[in-house]
C-alpha positions in Angstrom: 19.6 5.1 6.1 16.4 6.8 6.5 12.8 5.5 5.8 9.7 7.7 6.1 6.0 6.3 6.7 3.6 9.2 5.9 -0.1 9.0 6.1 -2.7 12.0 6.2 -2.2 13.9 9.3 0.8 11.8 10.6 4.5 11.3 9.6 6.9 8.8 11.2 10.8 8.8 10.3 13.0 5.9 10.8 16.8 6.6 11.1 18.9 3.6 11.0 22.5 3.6 12.2 25.0 0.9 12.8 23.9 0.2 16.4 20.6 1.9 17.1 17.1 2.8 15.2 15.8 6.2 16.1 11.8 6.6 15.4 10.6 10.4 15.1 7.1 11.0 14.5 4.7 14.2 14.3 1.0 14.9 14.0 -0.8 17.7 12.6 -1.9 19.1 15.7 1.5 19.6 16.9 2.2 16.4 19.1 5.4 14.3 18.5 7.5 11.9 19.9 11.3 10.3 19.7 12.2 6.6 20.6 15.5 4.9 20.2 16.1 1.2 20.2 19.7 -0.6 20.6 19.7 -3.1 17.6 21.4 -5.9 20.0 18.0 -6.0 21.9 15.8 -6.7 19.0 15.1 -10.1 17.4 16.0 -9.9 13.6 13.0 -11.7 12.3 9.8 -9.7 12.9 6.1 -10.9 12.7 4.5 -9.8 9.4 0.8 -8.4 9.3 -1.2 -7.2 6.3 -3.8 -4.9 7.5 -6.5 -2.7 6.2 -5.6 1.1 6.0 -8.5 2.9 7.9 -7.4 6.3 7.0 -7.3 5.8 3.4 -10.7 4.2 3.7 -12.2 7.2 5.6 -10.9 9.6 3.2 -12.8 8.1 0.3 -15.6 6.5 2.1 -16.8 9.3 4.4 -17.3 11.9 1.5 -19.5 9.2 -0.1 -21.6 8.7 3.0 -22.0 12.3 3.4 -23.1 12.5 -0.4 -25.7 9.6 0.3 -26.9 11.3 3.3 -27.6 14.5 1.5 -29.6 12.5 -1.1 -31.6 10.6 1.8 -32.2 13.6 3.9 -33.2 16.0 1.0 -34.6 13.2 -1.0 -38.1 14.6 -1.6 -36.9 18.0 -2.3 -34.3 16.6 -4.9 -36.8 14.1 -6.5 -39.3 16.8 -7.0 -36.9 18.9 -9.0 -35.0 16.0 -10.9 -35.6 12.3 -10.4 -32.6 11.3 -12.3 -30.4 13.7 -10.1 -31.9 12.2 -7.0 -30.7 8.5 -8.1 -27.4 9.9 -9.5 -26.7 11.3 -5.8 -27.7 8.0 -4.4 -25.5 6.0 -6.8 -22.5 8.4 -6.4 -22.8 8.2 -2.7 -23.1 4.3 -2.6 -20.2 4.1 -5.4 -17.6 6.2 -3.3 -18.6 4.3 0.0 -17.9 1.0 -1.7 -14.6 2.3 -3.4 -13.6 3.8 0.2 -14.7 1.1 2.7 -14.6 -1.9 0.7 -11.5 -1.6 -1.5 -9.5 1.0 0.7 -5.9 0.9 1.2 -4.0 -2.0 2.4 -0.7 -1.9 4.6 2.0 -4.1 5.6 3.5 -4.0 8.9 6.6 -5.7 10.6 6.3 -5.8 14.2 9.9 -6.2 15.7 10.1 -7.7 19.2 12.6 -7.9 22.0 14.2 -11.5 22.7 11.8 -11.7 25.6 8.9 -11.5 22.7 8.1 -7.8 24.0 6.8 -5.8 21.1 9.0 -2.9 20.6 8.2 -1.2 17.3 6.6 -1.7 13.9 7.4 -0.3 10.4 4.6 0.0 8.1 4.4 0.2 4.2 1.4 1.8 2.6 0.6 2.0 -1.3 3.4 2.8 -3.6 6.2 2.7 -1.1 6.8 -1.0 -1.2 10.3 -0.7 -2.6 11.7 1.6 -0.2 10.0 -0.4 2.6 11.7 -3.7 1.4 14.9 -2.2 1.2 14.7 -0.5 4.3 13.6 -3.5 6.4 16.2 -5.5 4.4 18.9 -3.4 6.0 17.0 -3.1 9.3 17.2 -7.0 9.8 20.7 -7.2 8.5 22.0 -4.7 11.0 19.9 -6.3 13.7 21.6 -9.8 12.9 25.0 -8.1 13.1 24.5 -6.5 16.4 23.3 -9.5 17.8 26.3 -11.5 16.5 28.5 -8.9 18.0 26.8 -8.9 21.4 26.8 -12.7 21.6 30.5 -13.1 20.8 31.3 -10.6 23.8 
């Protein structure tokens, strides 16, 4: 079973087998990583966190800030040509900042730990991928429970 967590500039792929989870990630600038976790070393119940996704906020909010700054820096020249245009630029910039910074995306993160409470890895859901996230994490928890039961019976 495979789950892919994507955000601009970053991609993380989770590949789940019967006894292990492999996490591979890549960034735009070429850096990458690969980690493998044995499922019998992971606690089946993760910690759940709901966080603000700063990447989505920045993608919308920063252009709004740029538009607002253009209005502020070139305010006199813009106002002399068109007072309505000056206020339109300021309002558009402020509206984009509010949408980006205040109403920006949220993400749900499940943090899996070892039996010794050491954080091992997290699985994140952003935006519209909630159904795939829930399916994957349910299967991941079930396989962790099964791996833990097999190692306890040995």
